[in-house]
PDB file of N, CA, C and O in Angstrom:
ATOM      1  N   MET A   1      33.083  10.914  10.722  1.00  0.00           N
ATOM      2  CA  MET A   1      32.317  10.891   9.361  1.00  0.00           C
ATOM      3  C   MET A   1      33.594  11.860   8.565  1.00  0.00           C
ATOM      4  O   MET A   1      33.839  13.055   8.732  1.00  0.00           O
ATOM      5  N   ARG A   2      34.293  10.839   7.635  1.00  0.00           N
ATOM      6  CA  ARG A   2      34.900  11.615   6.156  1.00  0.00           C
ATOM      7  C   ARG A   2      33.737  13.008   5.549  1.00  0.00           C
ATOM      8  O   ARG A   2      32.511  13.062   5.448  1.00  0.00           O
ATOM      9  N   ILE A   3      34.552  13.733   5.325  1.00  0.00           N
ATOM     10  CA  ILE A   3      33.922  14.990   4.436  1.00  0.00           C
ATOM     11  C   ILE A   3      34.929  14.889   3.162  1.00  0.00           C
ATOM     12  O   ILE A   3      36.155  14.835   3.064  1.00  0.00           O
ATOM     13  N   GLU A   4      33.714  14.886   2.112  1.00  0.00           N
ATOM     14  CA  GLU A   4      35.014  15.657   1.133  1.00  0.00           C
ATOM     15  C   GLU A   4      33.754  16.462   0.391  1.00  0.00           C
ATOM     16  O   GLU A   4      32.566  16.532   0.706  1.00  0.00           O
ATOM     17  N   PHE A   5      34.449  17.006  -0.655  1.00  0.00           N
ATOM     18  CA  PHE A   5      33.829  18.712  -1.262  1.00  0.00           C
ATOM     19  C   PHE A   5      33.712  18.155  -2.710  1.00  0.00           C
ATOM     20  O   PHE A   5      34.416  17.294  -3.237  1.00  0.00           O
ATOM     21  N   ALA A   6      32.701  18.817  -3.214  1.00  0.00           N
ATOM     22  CA  ALA A   6      32.916  18.472  -4.898  1.00  0.00           C
ATOM     23  C   ALA A   6      33.382  20.180  -5.542  1.00  0.00           C
ATOM     24  O   ALA A   6      33.463  21.168  -4.812  1.00  0.00           O
ATOM     25  N   LYS A   7      33.526  20.181  -6.381  1.00  0.00           N
ATOM     26  CA  LYS A   7      34.466  20.954  -7.357  1.00  0.00           C
ATOM     27  C   LYS A   7      33.365  22.156  -7.405  1.00  0.00           C
ATOM     28  O   LYS A   7      33.857  23.279  -7.514  1.00  0.00           O
ATOM     29  N   HIS A   8      32.027  22.082  -7.344  1.00  0.00           N
ATOM     30  CA  HIS A   8      31.162  23.123  -7.394  1.00  0.00           C
ATOM     31  C   HIS A   8      31.430  24.108  -6.087  1.00  0.00           C
ATOM     32  O   HIS A   8      31.497  25.337  -6.053  1.00  0.00           O
ATOM     33  N   PHE A   9      31.536  23.306  -5.212  1.00  0.00           N
ATOM     34  CA  PHE A   9      31.494  23.569  -3.901  1.00  0.00           C
ATOM     35  C   PHE A   9      32.829  24.409  -3.775  1.00  0.00           C
ATOM     36  O   PHE A   9      32.649  25.354  -3.007  1.00  0.00           O
ATOM     37  N   TRP A  10      34.068  24.363  -4.273  1.00  0.00           N
ATOM     38  CA  TRP A  10      35.369  25.300  -4.062  1.00  0.00           C
ATOM     39  C   TRP A  10      34.852  26.385  -4.788  1.00  0.00           C
ATOM     40  O   TRP A  10      34.872  27.541  -4.367  1.00  0.00           O
ATOM     41  N   ASP A  11      34.247  25.928  -6.206  1.00  0.00           N
ATOM     42  CA  ASP A  11      34.187  27.042  -6.812  1.00  0.00           C
ATOM     43  C   ASP A  11      33.605  28.072  -6.135  1.00  0.00           C
ATOM     44  O   ASP A  11      34.049  29.180  -5.835  1.00  0.00           O
ATOM     45  N   ARG A  12      32.415  27.490  -5.910  1.00  0.00           N
ATOM     46  CA  ARG A  12      31.290  28.772  -5.038  1.00  0.00           C
ATOM     47  C   ARG A  12      32.124  29.122  -3.758  1.00  0.00           C
ATOM     48  O   ARG A  12      32.076  30.279  -3.339  1.00  0.00           O
ATOM     49  N   PHE A  13      32.675  28.443  -3.292  1.00  0.00           N
ATOM     50  CA  PHE A  13      34.082  29.045  -1.714  1.00  0.00           C
ATOM     51  C   PHE A  13      34.565  30.142  -2.480  1.00  0.00           C
ATOM     52  O   PHE A  13      34.204  31.298  -2.259  1.00  0.00           O
ATOM     53  N   GLU A  14      35.380  29.816  -3.388  1.00  0.00           N
ATOM     54  CA  GLU A  14      36.018  31.066  -3.766  1.00  0.00           C
ATOM     55  C   GLU A  14      35.338  32.330  -4.242  1.00  0.00           C
ATOM     56  O   GLU A  14      35.708  33.455  -3.906  1.00  0.00           O
ATOM     57  N   TRP A  15      34.152  32.034  -5.176  1.00  0.00           N
ATOM     58  CA  TRP A  15      33.309  33.161  -5.592  1.00  0.00           C
ATOM     59  C   TRP A  15      32.671  33.787  -4.075  1.00  0.00           C
ATOM     60  O   TRP A  15      32.729  35.015  -4.016  1.00  0.00           O
ATOM     61  N   ARG A  16      32.316  33.375  -3.346  1.00  0.00           N
ATOM     62  CA  ARG A  16      31.518  33.913  -1.875  1.00  0.00           C
ATOM     63  C   ARG A  16      32.432  34.446  -1.096  1.00  0.00           C
ATOM     64  O   ARG A  16      31.980  35.342  -0.383  1.00  0.00           O
ATOM     65  N   LYS A  17      33.919  34.150  -0.929  1.00  0.00           N
ATOM     66  CA  LYS A  17      34.699  34.350   0.000  1.00  0.00           C
ATOM     67  C   LYS A  17      35.265  35.709  -0.416  1.00  0.00           C
ATOM     68  O   LYS A  17      36.123  36.205   0.313  1.00  0.00           O
ATOM     69  N   GLU A  18      34.768  36.527  -1.797  1.00  0.00           N
ATOM     70  CA  GLU A  18      35.479  37.813  -2.072  1.00  0.00           C
ATOM     71  C   GLU A  18      33.965  38.810  -1.709  1.00  0.00           C
ATOM     72  O   GLU A  18      33.921  40.025  -1.520  1.00  0.00           O
ATOM     73  N   LYS A  19      32.964  37.944  -1.697  1.00  0.00           N
ATOM     74  CA  LYS A  19      31.487  39.042  -1.393  1.00  0.00           C
ATOM     75  C   LYS A  19      30.276  38.315  -0.312  1.00  0.00           C
ATOM     76  O   LYS A  19      29.054  38.218  -0.427  1.00  0.00           O
ATOM     77  N   ALA A  20      31.105  37.928   0.624  1.00  0.00           N
ATOM     78  CA  ALA A  20      30.553  37.237   1.495  1.00  0.00           C
ATOM     79  C   ALA A  20      30.961  38.730   2.477  1.00  0.00           C
ATOM     80  O   ALA A  20      32.042  39.307   2.593  1.00  0.00           O
ATOM     81  N   PRO A  21      29.254  39.116   3.250  1.00  0.00           N
ATOM     82  CA  PRO A  21      29.232  39.786   4.306  1.00  0.00           C
ATOM     83  C   PRO A  21      29.573  39.679   5.653  1.00  0.00           C
ATOM     84  O   PRO A  21      29.157  40.481   6.489  1.00  0.00           O
ATOM     85  N   VAL A  22      30.500  38.488   5.990  1.00  0.00           N
ATOM     86  CA  VAL A  22      31.260  38.168   7.174  1.00  0.00           C
ATOM     87  C   VAL A  22      32.539  37.312   6.447  1.00  0.00           C
ATOM     88  O   VAL A  22      32.527  36.910   5.284  1.00  0.00           O
ATOM     89  N   LYS A  23      33.537  37.153   7.329  1.00  0.00           N
ATOM     90  CA  LYS A  23      34.346  36.435   6.842  1.00  0.00           C
ATOM     91  C   LYS A  23      34.352  35.019   6.611  1.00  0.00           C
ATOM     92  O   LYS A  23      34.074  34.389   7.631  1.00  0.00           O
ATOM     93  N   LEU A  24      34.602  34.244   5.493  1.00  0.00           N
ATOM     94  CA  LEU A  24      34.377  32.876   5.154  1.00  0.00           C
ATOM     95  C   LEU A  24      35.663  32.395   5.068  1.00  0.00           C
ATOM     96  O   LEU A  24      36.443  32.950   4.295  1.00  0.00           O
ATOM     97  N   THR A  25      36.042  31.390   5.779  1.00  0.00           N
ATOM     98  CA  THR A  25      37.599  30.849   5.799  1.00  0.00           C
ATOM     99  C   THR A  25      36.572  29.256   5.555  1.00  0.00           C
ATOM    100  O   THR A  25      35.417  28.831   5.511  1.00  0.00           O
ATOM    101  N   ARG A  26      37.918  28.884   5.460  1.00  0.00           N
ATOM    102  CA  ARG A  26      37.849  27.017   5.302  1.00  0.00           C
ATOM    103  C   ARG A  26      37.287  26.353   7.018  1.00  0.00           C
ATOM    104  O   ARG A  26      36.572  25.364   7.180  1.00  0.00           O
ATOM    105  N   SER A  27      37.823  27.177   8.036  1.00  0.00           N
ATOM    106  CA  SER A  27      37.499  26.373   9.451  1.00  0.00           C
ATOM    107  C   SER A  27      35.976  26.653   9.927  1.00  0.00           C
ATOM    108  O   SER A  27      35.358  25.961  10.737  1.00  0.00           O
ATOM    109  N   VAL A  28      35.395  28.050   9.120  1.00  0.00           N
ATOM    110  CA  VAL A  28      34.281  28.321   9.260  1.00  0.00           C
ATOM    111  C   VAL A  28      33.452  27.490   8.326  1.00  0.00           C
ATOM    112  O   VAL A  28      32.274  27.310   8.635  1.00  0.00           O
ATOM    113  N   VAL A  29      33.848  27.042   7.392  1.00  0.00           N
ATOM    114  CA  VAL A  29      32.940  25.592   6.469  1.00  0.00           C
ATOM    115  C   VAL A  29      33.032  24.309   7.497  1.00  0.00           C
ATOM    116  O   VAL A  29      32.064  23.726   7.986  1.00  0.00           O
ATOM    117  N   LEU A  30      33.788  24.143   7.614  1.00  0.00           N
ATOM    118  CA  LEU A  30      34.048  23.185   8.521  1.00  0.00           C
ATOM    119  C   LEU A  30      33.208  23.115   9.780  1.00  0.00           C
ATOM    120  O   LEU A  30      32.663  22.020   9.911  1.00  0.00           O
ATOM    121  N   GLU A  31      33.007  23.817  10.551  1.00  0.00           N
ATOM    122  CA  GLU A  31      32.676  24.177  11.514  1.00  0.00           C
ATOM    123  C   GLU A  31      31.105  24.264  11.219  1.00  0.00           C
ATOM    124  O   GLU A  31      30.528  23.657  12.121  1.00  0.00           O
ATOM    125  N   THR A  32      30.287  24.739  10.386  1.00  0.00           N
ATOM    126  CA  THR A  32      29.144  24.854   9.982  1.00  0.00           C
ATOM    127  C   THR A  32      28.686  23.107   9.703  1.00  0.00           C
ATOM    128  O   THR A  32      27.709  22.587  10.244  1.00  0.00           O
ATOM    129  N   ILE A  33      29.523  22.470   8.856  1.00  0.00           N
ATOM    130  CA  ILE A  33      29.645  21.213   8.485  1.00  0.00           C
ATOM    131  C   ILE A  33      29.231  20.406   9.703  1.00  0.00           C
ATOM    132  O   ILE A  33      28.086  19.960   9.776  1.00  0.00           O
ATOM    133  N   GLU A  34      30.087  20.213  10.618  1.00  0.00           N
ATOM    134  CA  GLU A  34      30.802  19.391  11.927  1.00  0.00           C
ATOM    135  C   GLU A  34      29.582  19.623  12.853  1.00  0.00           C
ATOM    136  O   GLU A  34      28.813  18.710  13.154  1.00  0.00           O
ATOM    137  N   ASN A  35      29.418  21.218  13.394  1.00  0.00           N
ATOM    138  CA  ASN A  35      28.563  21.655  14.215  1.00  0.00           C
ATOM    139  C   ASN A  35      27.694  22.728  13.838  1.00  0.00           C
ATOM    140  O   ASN A  35      27.788  23.889  14.236  1.00  0.00           O
ATOM    141  N   PRO A  36      26.621  22.149  12.841  1.00  0.00           N
ATOM    142  CA  PRO A  36      25.799  23.457  13.065  1.00  0.00           C
ATOM    143  C   PRO A  36      24.677  23.966  14.195  1.00  0.00           C
ATOM    144  O   PRO A  36      24.160  23.157  14.967  1.00  0.00           O
ATOM    145  N   ASP A  37      24.395  25.214  14.210  1.00  0.00           N
ATOM    146  CA  ASP A  37      23.297  25.747  14.591  1.00  0.00           C
ATOM    147  C   ASP A  37      21.809  24.967  14.365  1.00  0.00           C
ATOM    148  O   ASP A  37      20.936  24.686  15.186  1.00  0.00           O
ATOM    149  N   ILE A  38      21.888  24.741  12.928  1.00  0.00           N
ATOM    150  CA  ILE A  38      20.400  24.241  12.596  1.00  0.00           C
ATOM    151  C   ILE A  38      20.701  23.458  11.273  1.00  0.00           C
ATOM    152  O   ILE A  38      21.404  23.737  10.301  1.00  0.00           O
ATOM    153  N   VAL A  39      19.922  22.384  11.582  1.00  0.00           N
ATOM    154  CA  VAL A  39      20.025  20.963  10.549  1.00  0.00           C
ATOM    155  C   VAL A  39      18.565  21.015   9.503  1.00  0.00           C
ATOM    156  O   VAL A  39      17.406  20.999   9.918  1.00  0.00           O
ATOM    157  N   MET A  40      18.920  21.067   8.342  1.00  0.00           N
ATOM    158  CA  MET A  40      17.183  20.725   8.039  1.00  0.00           C
ATOM    159  C   MET A  40      17.228  20.080   6.730  1.00  0.00           C
ATOM    160  O   MET A  40      17.992  20.463   5.844  1.00  0.00           O
ATOM    161  N   GLN A  41      16.137  18.768   6.555  1.00  0.00           N
ATOM    162  CA  GLN A  41      16.077  17.730   5.852  1.00  0.00           C
ATOM    163  C   GLN A  41      15.932  19.041   4.278  1.00  0.00           C
ATOM    164  O   GLN A  41      15.205  20.028   4.169  1.00  0.00           O
ATOM    165  N   ASP A  42      16.829  18.533   3.427  1.00  0.00           N
ATOM    166  CA  ASP A  42      16.597  19.160   2.062  1.00  0.00           C
ATOM    167  C   ASP A  42      15.283  18.657   1.273  1.00  0.00           C
ATOM    168  O   ASP A  42      15.346  17.509   0.834  1.00  0.00           O
ATOM    169  N   PRO A  43      13.762  19.597   0.977  1.00  0.00           N
ATOM    170  CA  PRO A  43      12.537  18.723   0.617  1.00  0.00           C
ATOM    171  C   PRO A  43      12.689  18.123  -0.389  1.00  0.00           C
ATOM    172  O   PRO A  43      12.135  17.040  -0.576  1.00  0.00           O
ATOM    173  N   ARG A  44      13.770  18.907  -1.594  1.00  0.00           N
ATOM    174  CA  ARG A  44      13.739  18.111  -2.589  1.00  0.00           C
ATOM    175  C   ARG A  44      14.433  16.879  -3.015  1.00  0.00           C
ATOM    176  O   ARG A  44      14.132  16.138  -3.951  1.00  0.00           O
ATOM    177  N   HIS A  45      15.455  16.774  -2.142  1.00  0.00           N
ATOM    178  CA  HIS A  45      16.679  15.464  -2.117  1.00  0.00           C
ATOM    179  C   HIS A  45      16.697  14.957  -0.821  1.00  0.00           C
ATOM    180  O   HIS A  45      17.299  15.562   0.066  1.00  0.00           O
ATOM    181  N   PRO A  46      15.933  13.609  -0.549  1.00  0.00           N
ATOM    182  CA  PRO A  46      16.237  13.144   0.775  1.00  0.00           C
ATOM    183  C   PRO A  46      17.347  12.997   1.226  1.00  0.00           C
ATOM    184  O   PRO A  46      17.528  12.800   2.427  1.00  0.00           O
ATOM    185  N   SER A  47      18.421  13.071   0.252  1.00  0.00           N
ATOM    186  CA  SER A  47      19.757  11.930   0.949  1.00  0.00           C
ATOM    187  C   SER A  47      20.594  13.514   1.255  1.00  0.00           C
ATOM    188  O   SER A  47      21.823  13.467   1.310  1.00  0.00           O
ATOM    189  N   ARG A  48      20.037  14.611   1.409  1.00  0.00           N
ATOM    190  CA  ARG A  48      20.720  15.963   1.176  1.00  0.00           C
ATOM    191  C   ARG A  48      20.450  16.324   2.558  1.00  0.00           C
ATOM    192  O   ARG A  48      19.578  15.724   3.186  1.00  0.00           O
ATOM    193  N   GLU A  49      21.064  17.166   3.024  1.00  0.00           N
ATOM    194  CA  GLU A  49      20.982  18.330   4.470  1.00  0.00           C
ATOM    195  C   GLU A  49      21.394  19.478   4.577  1.00  0.00           C
ATOM    196  O   GLU A  49      22.610  19.668   4.563  1.00  0.00           O
ATOM    197  N   TRP A  50      20.411  20.648   4.726  1.00  0.00           N
ATOM    198  CA  TRP A  50      21.318  22.015   4.692  1.00  0.00           C
ATOM    199  C   TRP A  50      21.773  22.000   6.287  1.00  0.00           C
ATOM    200  O   TRP A  50      20.981  21.989   7.230  1.00  0.00           O
ATOM    201  N   ARG A  51      23.101  22.002   6.378  1.00  0.00           N
ATOM    202  CA  ARG A  51      23.547  22.497   7.779  1.00  0.00           C
ATOM    203  C   ARG A  51      23.917  23.864   7.559  1.00  0.00           C
ATOM    204  O   ARG A  51      24.574  24.319   6.622  1.00  0.00           O
ATOM    205  N   ILE A  52      23.443  24.427   8.484  1.00  0.00           N
ATOM    206  CA  ILE A  52      23.316  25.904   9.026  1.00  0.00           C
ATOM    207  C   ILE A  52      24.396  26.378   9.955  1.00  0.00           C
ATOM    208  O   ILE A  52      24.761  25.505  10.742  1.00  0.00           O
ATOM    209  N   LYS A  53      24.967  27.476  10.060  1.00  0.00           N
ATOM    210  CA  LYS A  53      25.425  28.039  11.021  1.00  0.00           C
ATOM    211  C   LYS A  53      25.179  29.471  11.125  1.00  0.00           C
ATOM    212  O   LYS A  53      25.665  30.103  10.187  1.00  0.00           O
ATOM    213  N   LYS A  54      24.434  30.304  12.181  1.00  0.00           N
ATOM    214  CA  LYS A  54      24.638  31.633  12.662  1.00  0.00           C
ATOM    215  C   LYS A  54      25.980  32.136  12.710  1.00  0.00           C
ATOM    216  O   LYS A  54      26.841  31.424  13.226  1.00  0.00           O
ATOM    217  N   ILE A  55      26.381  33.631  12.095  1.00  0.00           N
ATOM    218  CA  ILE A  55      27.126  34.295  11.995  1.00  0.00           C
ATOM    219  C   ILE A  55      27.019  35.386  11.993  1.00  0.00           C
ATOM    220  O   ILE A  55      27.007  35.745  10.816  1.00  0.00           O
ATOM    221  N   ASN A  56      26.891  36.503  12.877  1.00  0.00           N
ATOM    222  CA  ASN A  56      27.066  37.830  13.034  1.00  0.00           C
ATOM    223  C   ASN A  56      25.866  37.859  12.496  1.00  0.00           C
ATOM    224  O   ASN A  56      26.050  38.858  11.801  1.00  0.00           O
ATOM    225  N   GLY A  57      24.649  37.513  12.243  1.00  0.00           N
ATOM    226  CA  GLY A  57      23.056  38.026  11.834  1.00  0.00           C
ATOM    227  C   GLY A  57      22.705  37.336  10.448  1.00  0.00           C
ATOM    228  O   GLY A  57      21.633  37.529   9.873  1.00  0.00           O
ATOM    229  N   TYR A  58      23.751  36.482   9.951  1.00  0.00           N
ATOM    230  CA  TYR A  58      23.578  35.757   9.092  1.00  0.00           C
ATOM    231  C   TYR A  58      23.619  34.462   8.705  1.00  0.00           C
ATOM    232  O   TYR A  58      24.372  33.834   9.449  1.00  0.00           O
ATOM    233  N   CYS A  59      23.063  33.697   7.739  1.00  0.00           N
ATOM    234  CA  CYS A  59      22.887  31.930   7.713  1.00  0.00           C
ATOM    235  C   CYS A  59      23.486  31.348   6.795  1.00  0.00           C
ATOM    236  O   CYS A  59      22.979  31.105   5.700  1.00  0.00           O
ATOM    237  N   LEU A  60      24.920  30.983   7.220  1.00  0.00           N
ATOM    238  CA  LEU A  60      25.787  30.249   6.418  1.00  0.00           C
ATOM    239  C   LEU A  60      25.111  28.740   6.311  1.00  0.00           C
ATOM    240  O   LEU A  60      25.080  27.954   7.258  1.00  0.00           O
ATOM    241  N   LYS A  61      24.617  28.495   5.098  1.00  0.00           N
ATOM    242  CA  LYS A  61      23.958  27.147   4.446  1.00  0.00           C
ATOM    243  C   LYS A  61      24.918  26.395   3.762  1.00  0.00           C
ATOM    244  O   LYS A  61      25.335  26.760   2.663  1.00  0.00           O
ATOM    245  N   VAL A  62      25.378  25.183   4.419  1.00  0.00           N
ATOM    246  CA  VAL A  62      26.182  24.274   3.496  1.00  0.00           C
ATOM    247  C   VAL A  62      25.283  22.722   2.945  1.00  0.00           C
ATOM    248  O   VAL A  62      25.011  21.834   3.752  1.00  0.00           O
ATOM    249  N   VAL A  63      25.050  22.669   1.991  1.00  0.00           N
ATOM    250  CA  VAL A  63      24.056  21.777   1.399  1.00  0.00           C
ATOM    251  C   VAL A  63      25.168  20.470   1.309  1.00  0.00           C
ATOM    252  O   VAL A  63      26.254  20.621   0.750  1.00  0.00           O
ATOM    253  N   VAL A  64      24.725  19.075   1.976  1.00  0.00           N
ATOM    254  CA  VAL A  64      25.579  18.221   2.235  1.00  0.00           C
ATOM    255  C   VAL A  64      24.910  17.243   1.677  1.00  0.00           C
ATOM    256  O   VAL A  64      23.688  17.263   1.826  1.00  0.00           O
ATOM    257  N   GLU A  65      25.463  16.250   0.975  1.00  0.00           N
ATOM    258  CA  GLU A  65      24.890  14.907   0.457  1.00  0.00           C
ATOM    259  C   GLU A  65      25.419  13.878   1.319  1.00  0.00           C
ATOM    260  O   GLU A  65      26.620  13.939   1.585  1.00  0.00           O
ATOM    261  N   ILE A  66      24.425  12.541   2.006  1.00  0.00           N
ATOM    262  CA  ILE A  66      24.943  12.296   2.660  1.00  0.00           C
ATOM    263  C   ILE A  66      25.223  10.696   2.400  1.00  0.00           C
ATOM    264  O   ILE A  66      24.239  10.301   1.773  1.00  0.00           O
ATOM    265  N   TYR A  67      25.866   9.924   2.546  1.00  0.00           N
ATOM    266  CA  TYR A  67      26.495   8.718   2.172  1.00  0.00           C
ATOM    267  C   TYR A  67      26.802   7.843   3.403  1.00  0.00           C
ATOM    268  O   TYR A  67      26.708   8.581   4.384  1.00  0.00           O
ATOM    269  N   PRO A  68      27.093   6.724   3.740  1.00  0.00           N
ATOM    270  CA  PRO A  68      27.172   5.824   4.918  1.00  0.00           C
ATOM    271  C   PRO A  68      28.657   5.893   5.260  1.00  0.00           C
ATOM    272  O   PRO A  68      28.907   5.653   6.441  1.00  0.00           O
ATOM    273  N   ASP A  69      29.512   6.123   4.606  1.00  0.00           N
ATOM    274  CA  ASP A  69      31.078   6.411   5.167  1.00  0.00           C
ATOM    275  C   ASP A  69      31.265   7.890   5.108  1.00  0.00           C
ATOM    276  O   ASP A  69      32.296   8.305   5.638  1.00  0.00           O
ATOM    277  N   ARG A  70      30.429   8.804   4.539  1.00  0.00           N
ATOM    278  CA  ARG A  70      30.866  10.311   4.040  1.00  0.00           C
ATOM    279  C   ARG A  70      29.625  11.329   3.953  1.00  0.00           C
ATOM    280  O   ARG A  70      28.411  11.123   3.934  1.00  0.00           O
ATOM    281  N   LEU A  71      30.291  12.352   3.912  1.00  0.00           N
ATOM    282  CA  LEU A  71      29.492  13.496   3.877  1.00  0.00           C
ATOM    283  C   LEU A  71      30.172  14.314   2.681  1.00  0.00           C
ATOM    284  O   LEU A  71      31.323  14.751   2.669  1.00  0.00           O
ATOM    285  N   LEU A  72      29.267  14.417   1.743  1.00  0.00           N
ATOM    286  CA  LEU A  72      29.694  15.635   0.654  1.00  0.00           C
ATOM    287  C   LEU A  72      29.233  16.597   0.502  1.00  0.00           C
ATOM    288  O   LEU A  72      28.061  16.724   0.145  1.00  0.00           O
ATOM    289  N   ALA A  73      30.224  17.795   0.786  1.00  0.00           N
ATOM    290  CA  ALA A  73      30.085  19.056   0.699  1.00  0.00           C
ATOM    291  C   ALA A  73      29.354  19.537  -0.760  1.00  0.00           C
ATOM    292  O   ALA A  73      30.111  19.425  -1.724  1.00  0.00           O
ATOM    293  N   ILE A  74      28.263  19.955  -1.006  1.00  0.00           N
ATOM    294  CA  ILE A  74      27.822  20.343  -2.681  1.00  0.00           C
ATOM    295  C   ILE A  74      28.180  21.653  -2.984  1.00  0.00           C
ATOM    296  O   ILE A  74      29.083  21.827  -3.802  1.00  0.00           O
ATOM    297  N   THR A  75      27.515  22.800  -2.360  1.00  0.00           N
ATOM    298  CA  THR A  75      27.537  23.540  -2.181  1.00  0.00           C
ATOM    299  C   THR A  75      27.492  25.092  -0.570  1.00  0.00           C
ATOM    300  O   THR A  75      27.481  24.664   0.584  1.00  0.00           O
ATOM    301  N   LEU A  76      27.479  26.129  -0.719  1.00  0.00           N
ATOM    302  CA  LEU A  76      27.055  27.100   0.318  1.00  0.00           C
ATOM    303  C   LEU A  76      26.930  28.338  -0.532  1.00  0.00           C
ATOM    304  O   LEU A  76      27.189  28.764  -1.658  1.00  0.00           O
ATOM    305  N   PHE A  77      26.233  28.788   0.965  1.00  0.00           N
ATOM    306  CA  PHE A  77      25.743  30.162   0.408  1.00  0.00           C
ATOM    307  C   PHE A  77      25.054  30.866   1.620  1.00  0.00           C
ATOM    308  O   PHE A  77      24.547  30.051   2.390  1.00  0.00           O
ATOM    309  N   PHE A  78      24.908  32.153   1.978  1.00  0.00           N
ATOM    310  CA  PHE A  78      24.366  32.872   3.018  1.00  0.00           C
ATOM    311  C   PHE A  78      22.912  32.924   2.641  1.00  0.00           C
ATOM    312  O   PHE A  78      22.567  33.831   1.884  1.00  0.00           O
ATOM    313  N   ASP A  79      22.100  32.147   3.032  1.00  0.00           N
ATOM    314  CA  ASP A  79      20.909  32.239   3.005  1.00  0.00           C
ATOM    315  C   ASP A  79      20.247  33.674   3.638  1.00  0.00           C
ATOM    316  O   ASP A  79      20.651  34.275   4.634  1.00  0.00           O
ATOM    317  N   ARG A  80      19.143  34.028   2.783  1.00  0.00           N
ATOM    318  CA  ARG A  80      18.511  35.276   2.991  1.00  0.00           C
ATOM    319  C   ARG A  80      17.147  35.040   3.551  1.00  0.00           C
ATOM    320  O   ARG A  80      16.662  35.758   4.424  1.00  0.00           O
ATOM    321  N   ASN A  81      16.415  33.792   2.909  1.00  0.00           N
ATOM    322  CA  ASN A  81      14.996  33.689   3.530  1.00  0.00           C
ATOM    323  C   ASN A  81      15.329  33.219   4.961  1.00  0.00           C
ATOM    324  O   ASN A  81      14.615  33.716   5.832  1.00  0.00           O
ATOM    325  N   LEU A  82      16.218  32.412   5.340  1.00  0.00           N
ATOM    326  CA  LEU A  82      16.596  32.267   7.231  1.00  0.00           C
ATOM    327  C   LEU A  82      16.601  33.507   7.447  1.00  0.00           C
ATOM    328  O   LEU A  82      15.685  33.841   8.199  1.00  0.00           O
ATOM    329  N   ARG A  83      17.612  34.794   6.911  1.00  0.00           N
ATOM    330  CA  ARG A  83      17.878  35.608   7.635  1.00  0.00           C
ATOM    331  C   ARG A  83      16.159  36.318   7.799  1.00  0.00           C
ATOM    332  O   ARG A  83      15.683  36.582   8.903  1.00  0.00           O
ATOM    333  N   ARG A  84      15.400  36.544   6.467  1.00  0.00           N
ATOM    334  CA  ARG A  84      14.425  37.364   6.707  1.00  0.00           C
ATOM    335  C   ARG A  84      13.238  36.957   7.765  1.00  0.00           C
ATOM    336  O   ARG A  84      12.367  37.688   8.235  1.00  0.00           O
ATOM    337  N   LYS A  85      13.448  35.731   7.965  1.00  0.00           N
ATOM    338  CA  LYS A  85      12.655  34.982   9.037  1.00  0.00           C
ATOM    339  C   LYS A  85      12.922  34.960  10.333  1.00  0.00           C
ATOM    340  O   LYS A  85      12.251  34.463  11.237  1.00  0.00           O
ATOM    341  N   GLY A  86      14.263  35.706  10.400  1.00  0.00           N
ATOM    342  CA  GLY A  86      14.817  35.889  11.657  1.00  0.00           C
ATOM    343  C   GLY A  86      15.292  35.073  12.223  1.00  0.00           C
ATOM    344  O   GLY A  86      15.416  35.249  13.435  1.00  0.00           O
ATOM    345  N   LEU A  87      15.772  33.825  11.635  1.00  0.00           N
ATOM    346  CA  LEU A  87      16.636  32.586  12.339  1.00  0.00           C
ATOM    347  C   LEU A  87      18.107  32.713  12.265  1.00  0.00           C
ATOM    348  O   LEU A  87      18.739  31.657  12.284  1.00  0.00           O
ATOM    349  N   CYS A  88      18.791  33.876  12.179  1.00  0.00           N
ATOM    350  CA  CYS A  88      20.004  34.123  12.025  1.00  0.00           C
ATOM    351  C   CYS A  88      20.258  35.001  13.104  1.00  0.00           C
ATOM    352  O   CYS A  88      21.293  35.618  12.852  1.00  0.00           O
ATOM    353  N   LYS A  89      19.825  35.300  14.086  1.00  0.00           N
ATOM    354  CA  LYS A  89      19.727  35.745  15.144  1.00  0.00           C
ATOM    355  C   LYS A  89      20.645  35.017  16.255  1.00  0.00           C
ATOM    356  O   LYS A  89      20.624  35.406  17.423  1.00  0.00           O
TER     357      LYS A  89
END
């Protein structure tokens, strides 16, 4: 499936790349989208998923909007709540 990225996504990527607790690269982002460790439904937006990758004790979450022919990556961040719950080990 084709993956597209919103402008907001790249803005957040550049900002978070500087402050990330682990090295954040485009290949890590693609791996998170294509082969997540955890997939969760967004409770507020039924057409969105949270694709989560465990990286050195942190959970990288990429929010994607699902369309019939593509995925639109909306934003990304390291989810502290999942980490506190112990899901990032």
